[in-house]
C-alpha positions as CSV (number, residue, x, y, z in Angstrom):
1,X,57.4,73.6,197.1
2,X,58.5,71.3,194.2
3,X,56.5,71.6,191.2
4,X,54.3,68.7,190.1
5,X,56.2,67.8,187.0
6,X,59.6,67.4,188.7
7,X,57.9,65.4,191.4
8,X,56.2,63.2,189.0
9,X,59.7,62.8,187.1
10,X,61.2,61.7,190.3
11,X,58.5,59.1,191.1
12,X,58.7,57.8,187.6
13,X,62.6,57.4,187.9
14,X,62.4,55.7,191.1
15,X,59.6,53.3,189.7
16,X,61.6,52.5,186.6
17,X,64.8,51.8,188.8
18,X,62.6,49.5,191.0
19,X,61.1,47.6,188.1
20,X,64.5,47.1,186.6
21,X,66.0,45.8,189.8
22,X,63.0,43.5,190.3
23,X,63.3,42.1,186.8
24,X,67.0,41.5,187.4
25,X,66.2,39.7,190.6
26,X,63.5,37.6,188.9
27,X,65.9,36.7,186.1
28,X,68.6,35.5,188.6
29,X,66.0,33.5,190.6
30,X,64.7,31.9,187.4
31,X,68.2,30.9,186.5
32,X,68.8,29.4,189.9
33,X,65.6,27.5,189.8
34,X,66.3,26.1,186.5
35,X,69.7,24.8,187.7
36,X,67.9,23.2,190.7
37,X,65.3,21.6,188.5
38,X,68.0,20.1,186.2
39,X,69.9,18.7,189.2
40,X,66.7,17.1,190.6
41,X,65.8,15.7,187.2
42,X,69.3,14.1,187.0
43,X,68.9,12.8,190.5
44,X,65.5,11.3,189.8
45,X,66.9,9.6,186.7
46,X,69.6,8.0,188.7
47,X,67.2,6.7,191.3
48,X,64.9,5.3,188.6
49,X,67.9,3.6,186.9
50,X,68.9,1.8,190.2
51,X,65.5,0.9,191.6
52,X,63.7,-0.2,188.3
53,X,60.7,1.7,189.5
54,X,58.2,4.2,188.1
């Protein structure tokens, strides 16, 4: 039976790796959303310029 300390260390290592992976996923998603927002803003400005609306 593994001792409690080595089992806890394994759980901590797994948790740390998962948190790091989640943070990286979030960073990439934020970057993608930022690019999408910038493109939508540019598109909106183009529409406003051609329709003289809003």
